[in-house]
C-alpha positions as CSV (number, residue, x, y, z in Angstrom):
1,M,0.2,0.0,0.3
2,S,1.1,3.6,-0.6
3,N,-0.4,7.1,-0.4
4,L,-3.5,5.4,0.3
5,K,-6.5,7.0,1.9
6,F,-9.2,5.1,3.8
7,R,-12.6,5.5,4.7
8,C,-14.7,3.6,7.5
9,L,-18.1,3.8,8.8
10,I,-18.7,3.4,12.5
11,D,-21.5,2.9,14.7
12,D,-21.5,3.8,18.4
13,T,-23.5,0.1,18.9
14,L,-19.8,-1.4,18.3
15,C,-17.6,1.3,19.5
16,D,-17.6,4.8,21.1
17,I,-17.5,7.4,18.2
18,T,-16.7,10.5,20.1
19,P,-12.8,9.9,19.8
20,F,-13.1,9.8,16.0
21,K,-14.1,13.2,15.7
22,P,-10.7,14.6,14.3
23,Y,-11.1,12.3,11.5
24,A,-14.9,12.9,10.7
25,E,-16.0,13.3,7.2
26,K,-20.0,13.1,8.0
27,C,-21.5,12.3,11.4
28,D,-24.7,12.1,13.1
29,Y,-23.7,11.8,16.8
30,D,-27.1,11.8,18.1
31,L,-28.1,8.5,15.9
32,G,-24.5,7.6,16.9
33,L,-23.0,6.8,13.3
34,V,-19.5,8.3,11.8
35,L,-17.9,8.4,8.6
36,I,-14.5,9.0,8.9
37,T,-11.4,9.5,6.5
38,F,-7.7,9.1,7.4
39,D,-4.2,8.3,5.6
40,E,-2.5,5.4,5.5
41,G,-0.1,6.8,8.0
42,D,-3.0,7.0,10.2
43,L,-3.6,3.3,10.5
44,D,-2.0,2.6,13.6
45,T,-3.4,5.3,15.5
46,V,-7.0,4.5,14.1
47,R,-6.3,1.2,15.0
48,Q,-5.6,1.9,18.6
49,L,-8.5,4.3,18.9
50,F,-10.7,1.2,18.0
51,K,-9.0,-1.1,20.5
52,E,-9.7,1.6,23.3
53,N,-13.0,2.5,22.6
54,V,-14.4,-0.8,21.5
55,R,-18.0,-1.8,23.3
56,E,-17.8,-4.6,25.8
57,G,-18.8,-7.9,24.4
58,Y,-17.7,-6.7,20.8
59,E,-14.2,-7.2,20.8
60,S,-14.2,-9.7,17.7
61,Y,-15.1,-6.5,15.9
62,L,-11.4,-5.6,16.1
63,N,-10.7,-8.2,13.8
64,N,-13.1,-7.6,11.0
65,I,-13.3,-3.4,10.5
66,Q,-14.4,-2.8,7.1
67,L,-12.3,-0.1,5.0
68,E,-12.8,1.4,1.7
69,G,-9.5,2.2,-0.1
70,S,-8.9,5.2,-2.2
71,D,-7.8,2.7,-4.9
72,G,-11.8,1.4,-4.9
73,C,-10.9,-2.1,-2.9
74,L,-12.3,-3.7,0.2
75,Y,-9.7,-4.0,3.1
76,I,-10.1,-5.7,6.4
77,M,-8.1,-4.3,9.4
78,S,-7.4,-6.4,12.1
79,Q,-5.3,-5.7,15.4
80,T,-2.4,-6.4,13.2
81,S,-2.7,-5.8,9.9
82,A,-5.1,-4.3,6.7
83,D,-5.4,-6.8,4.2
84,K,-6.5,-5.8,0.6
85,K,-9.4,-8.0,-0.5
86,E,-11.7,-7.8,-3.6
87,K,-13.3,-4.7,-5.5
88,M,-15.6,-2.6,-3.0
89,P,-18.9,-4.0,-3.7
90,H,-20.7,-0.5,-3.0
91,S,-19.5,2.7,-1.6
92,I,-19.1,3.6,2.1
93,M,-21.0,6.9,1.2
94,K,-23.7,4.9,0.3
95,A,-23.5,2.3,3.3
96,Y,-23.5,5.6,5.5
97,K,-27.0,7.1,3.8
98,Y,-28.5,3.6,4.4
99,Y,-27.4,2.6,7.9
100,H,-28.3,6.7,8.9
101,N,-31.8,5.8,7.6
102,Y,-31.9,2.2,9.4
103,K,-30.7,4.0,12.8
104,K,-33.8,6.1,12.7
105,K,-35.9,3.0,12.4
106,E,-33.7,1.5,15.0
107,R,-34.6,4.3,17.4
108,K,-38.2,4.3,16.7
109,S,-38.0,0.6,17.5
110,K,-36.2,1.0,20.9
111,D,-38.7,3.4,21.8
112,W,-41.6,1.2,21.0
113,I,-40.2,-1.6,22.8
114,K,-39.5,0.7,25.8
115,A,-43.0,1.9,25.8
116,V,-45.0,-1.4,25.5
117,G,-42.5,-2.8,28.3
118,E,-43.5,0.0,30.6
119,K,-47.3,-0.6,29.9
120,N,-47.3,-4.5,30.1
121,N,-46.2,-7.4,32.3
122,N,-43.6,-10.0,31.0
123,G,-45.2,-12.6,28.7
124,I,-47.4,-13.3,25.7
125,V,-50.1,-10.5,24.7
126,K,-52.9,-11.3,22.5
127,L,-54.0,-8.8,20.3
128,P,-56.9,-8.6,17.6
129,C,-56.8,-10.2,14.5
130,G,-54.4,-13.5,15.4
131,N,-51.3,-11.1,16.1
132,Y,-49.6,-11.5,19.3
133,R,-46.6,-10.0,21.4
134,Y,-44.1,-10.9,23.6
135,I,-42.3,-9.0,26.2
136,D,-39.0,-10.2,27.8
137,K,-37.9,-7.3,30.3
138,E,-35.2,-9.8,31.3
139,N,-33.4,-9.6,28.0
140,E,-35.1,-5.9,27.2
141,M,-36.8,-7.7,24.1
142,C,-40.3,-6.9,22.7
143,F,-41.4,-8.5,19.7
144,P,-44.7,-9.3,17.6
145,F,-45.4,-13.0,16.5
146,R,-47.8,-15.0,14.4
147,L,-48.9,-18.5,15.1
148,H,-50.5,-20.9,13.0
149,K,-52.3,-23.7,15.1
150,S,-52.4,-27.4,14.1
151,K,-55.8,-28.7,13.7
152,K,-54.9,-31.5,16.4
153,A,-53.2,-31.4,19.7
154,G,-49.7,-33.1,20.2
155,R,-48.1,-31.9,16.7
156,P,-44.9,-30.6,16.0
157,L,-43.8,-27.2,16.2
158,F,-41.6,-25.5,13.3
159,V,-40.3,-21.7,14.5
160,L,-39.2,-19.8,11.5
161,F,-36.7,-16.9,11.4
162,H,-37.0,-14.3,8.8
163,G,-34.0,-12.3,7.0
164,A,-33.2,-8.7,8.0
165,G,-35.1,-7.4,5.3
166,A,-38.4,-8.1,7.4
167,L,-37.2,-6.3,10.6
168,G,-39.7,-4.2,12.4
169,N,-42.6,-4.3,14.6
170,E,-45.8,-4.4,12.2
171,N,-45.9,-8.0,12.4
172,I,-46.5,-8.3,8.5
173,K,-43.4,-8.2,6.5
174,H,-41.8,-11.7,7.7
175,I,-44.9,-13.5,6.7
176,F,-44.0,-12.8,3.0
177,D,-40.3,-13.7,3.8
178,H,-41.9,-17.4,4.9
179,I,-43.9,-17.8,1.9
180,P,-41.4,-20.6,-0.1
181,L,-41.2,-22.4,3.7
182,F,-45.2,-22.3,3.9
183,K,-45.6,-24.0,0.7
184,Q,-43.8,-27.2,2.0
185,L,-45.3,-27.0,5.6
186,S,-48.4,-27.1,4.2
187,K,-48.3,-30.6,3.3
188,Y,-48.3,-31.5,7.2
189,D,-50.6,-30.8,9.8
190,C,-48.1,-28.8,12.2
191,N,-47.9,-25.6,14.4
192,I,-45.8,-22.7,13.0
193,L,-44.4,-20.0,15.1
194,M,-43.2,-16.6,13.2
195,P,-41.4,-14.1,15.4
196,Q,-40.7,-10.8,14.2
197,A,-37.1,-9.4,15.1
198,P,-36.8,-5.5,16.3
199,Y,-34.4,-3.4,14.2
200,G,-30.7,-4.0,15.5
201,A,-31.1,-7.3,16.3
202,N,-29.2,-8.1,13.2
203,R,-26.1,-5.7,13.8
204,G,-23.7,-5.5,16.7
205,G,-22.1,-9.1,16.2
206,D,-23.6,-12.2,18.5
207,V,-24.5,-9.8,21.5
208,L,-28.1,-8.3,20.3
209,I,-28.6,-11.8,18.6
210,Q,-28.4,-13.7,21.7
211,R,-30.8,-11.5,23.3
212,Y,-33.0,-12.1,20.7
213,I,-33.1,-15.8,20.3
214,K,-33.0,-16.3,24.2
215,S,-36.4,-14.6,24.1
216,V,-37.7,-16.5,21.5
217,K,-36.6,-19.8,23.5
218,K,-38.5,-18.4,26.2
219,L,-41.5,-17.6,24.2
220,I,-41.5,-21.3,23.0
221,D,-41.4,-22.5,26.8
222,E,-44.5,-20.1,27.7
223,L,-46.7,-21.0,24.7
224,P,-49.7,-22.3,26.2
225,Y,-50.6,-24.9,23.9
226,D,-50.4,-28.5,23.5
227,F,-47.7,-29.3,21.0
228,D,-45.0,-32.0,20.7
229,R,-42.0,-30.4,22.7
230,K,-39.8,-33.5,21.4
231,R,-40.5,-32.3,17.8
232,I,-39.6,-28.6,17.8
233,Y,-37.9,-27.7,14.4
234,I,-36.4,-24.5,13.5
235,A,-35.5,-22.9,10.0
236,G,-34.2,-19.4,8.9
237,T,-33.2,-17.5,5.7
238,S,-30.1,-15.2,6.0
239,F,-30.3,-13.1,9.4
240,G,-32.6,-16.0,10.3
241,G,-30.1,-18.6,9.2
242,F,-27.6,-16.9,11.8
243,C,-30.8,-16.8,14.6
244,V,-31.0,-20.8,13.8
245,W,-27.1,-21.2,14.2
246,H,-27.1,-19.3,17.4
247,I,-30.5,-20.9,19.1
248,A,-29.2,-24.5,18.4
249,Y,-25.7,-23.6,20.0
250,H,-27.0,-21.9,23.0
251,F,-29.5,-24.6,23.6
252,P,-27.9,-28.0,22.5
253,G,-30.5,-30.9,22.4
254,Y,-33.8,-28.7,23.0
255,F,-34.4,-28.7,19.1
256,A,-35.4,-31.7,17.2
257,A,-33.6,-30.6,13.9
258,A,-32.4,-27.4,12.4
259,V,-32.1,-25.9,9.0
260,P,-30.1,-22.8,8.5
261,V,-30.1,-21.5,5.0
262,M,-27.6,-18.7,4.0
263,G,-26.7,-18.1,7.4
264,G,-23.5,-18.6,10.1
265,L,-22.5,-19.0,13.3
266,Y,-19.2,-16.7,13.1
267,F,-19.6,-13.1,12.4
268,D,-16.3,-13.0,11.1
269,C,-13.7,-15.4,10.2
270,H,-11.5,-15.9,13.2
271,F,-12.9,-19.3,14.2
272,G,-12.2,-20.7,17.6
273,A,-15.1,-18.8,19.6
274,Y,-17.5,-21.2,19.8
275,D,-17.5,-25.1,21.2
276,I,-18.9,-26.8,17.9
277,Q,-19.2,-29.9,20.1
278,R,-22.7,-28.2,21.5
279,L,-24.3,-28.0,17.9
280,A,-23.7,-31.8,17.4
281,E,-26.6,-32.4,19.5
282,T,-28.7,-31.1,17.0
283,P,-29.6,-32.8,13.4
284,L,-28.7,-29.9,11.1
285,W,-29.3,-29.5,7.2
286,V,-27.2,-26.4,6.5
287,A,-27.3,-24.6,3.0
288,H,-25.7,-22.0,1.2
289,S,-24.4,-21.0,-2.2
290,A,-20.5,-20.2,-3.0
291,D,-21.5,-17.2,-4.9
292,D,-23.2,-15.5,-2.3
293,M,-21.7,-12.1,-2.0
294,N,-24.3,-11.0,0.7
295,V,-23.3,-13.6,3.3
296,R,-20.2,-15.5,2.6
297,P,-20.2,-19.2,3.1
298,D,-17.2,-19.5,5.1
299,S,-18.8,-20.0,8.4
300,D,-21.1,-22.6,7.1
301,D,-18.1,-24.5,5.3
302,Y,-15.9,-24.4,8.5
303,C,-18.9,-25.4,11.0
304,V,-19.9,-28.4,8.4
305,A,-16.5,-29.6,8.1
306,E,-15.9,-29.8,12.1
307,L,-19.5,-31.5,12.8
308,E,-18.3,-34.1,10.2
309,K,-15.4,-34.9,12.1
310,L,-17.3,-35.4,15.0
311,G,-19.6,-37.4,13.4
312,A,-22.7,-35.3,13.7
313,D,-26.1,-35.6,11.9
314,V,-25.3,-33.0,9.3
315,K,-26.5,-32.4,5.7
316,Y,-25.2,-29.8,3.4
317,T,-26.3,-28.3,0.3
318,R,-23.6,-26.6,-1.0
319,W,-24.5,-25.1,-4.5
320,T,-22.1,-22.8,-6.7
321,E,-25.0,-20.6,-8.2
322,Y,-27.9,-18.4,-7.5
323,G,-26.2,-16.5,-4.7
324,H,-28.2,-14.7,-2.3
325,S,-31.3,-16.2,-3.8
326,M,-30.6,-19.7,-3.7
327,Y,-33.0,-20.0,-0.7
328,R,-36.2,-20.0,-3.3
329,K,-34.9,-23.0,-4.7
330,F,-33.6,-24.6,-2.1
331,Y,-37.2,-24.5,0.0
332,K,-39.0,-25.3,-3.2
333,T,-37.1,-28.4,-4.6
334,E,-35.5,-30.1,-1.5
335,K,-37.4,-32.1,1.1
336,W,-36.1,-30.2,4.0
337,A,-39.8,-30.2,5.9
338,E,-40.0,-34.0,5.5
339,W,-36.4,-34.5,6.7
340,C,-36.9,-32.5,10.0
341,M,-40.6,-34.5,10.6
342,G,-38.1,-37.7,10.6
343,K,-36.3,-36.2,13.8
344,I,-37.7,-36.4,17.3
345,I,-35.7,-36.0,20.5
346,K,-35.1,-39.3,22.5
């Protein structure tokens, strides 16, 4: 590298942004977002600022800081280097505008969660027209959910996790996200739980996602319906795929089967933070495409390989085309629901 300049987008969810003011090109300190610009010679200084101001629980972020180089390439800055990657898929300035709008929605979502929490007690709140809301003050979570109940008692439960595009609290967008799954699940008389994650649950590494999946697990425990608790299945797409990996990891042996599609357990490539043995207790059908540029398959590749070494019950659909849209074909053509229905906790 020589005579390079770098741009970096910093969110106060991950790191205190105040010390970066001298490098600020654009900022909204009220929303907690800053776009910094700095010279190659300032790399060590900026790296040290990240190290000194990273939020507790987000230390892994220090090894996966994305920079836009003035040569148009993506660089990944760690605690020891700044490695050049492929061409930048989109400009940092465009990302700043996107996340600025996103954080406005996230703030509204947090205000809504706070207001609902202050007015209601913990637990399930039934609303008109088949809507429900779950309040979990312990994990500071409140989210709406839909529930399709089977015609008979004692039937299995499928828990579906949506992608990042369906975040919110209106209890509608995630239904469209799950249409490809409904077409398979309609063949079976089963219960279907569809929680909708709030804005912000998909950001900041594994801290917020863990709060969310722990709340979903509490909701499952508290569902006042007669379903087969030895046959609880989980499936999810993209962000939902991350949810599936994490809830299976944190509650080993609780789910009869899991189908993470285009997701991952790791939010960076620094493998080793998780005990893969925990995942061996849950049968997994993993699906990803090699040309997925939105969520790289590195985490899935690593986890599946490690699970295979352990002799775990794991399948891997690893296509080379279809990119981040491969889920449509997977849910339509693969018999994932039938595979799940054949699994039961002994």
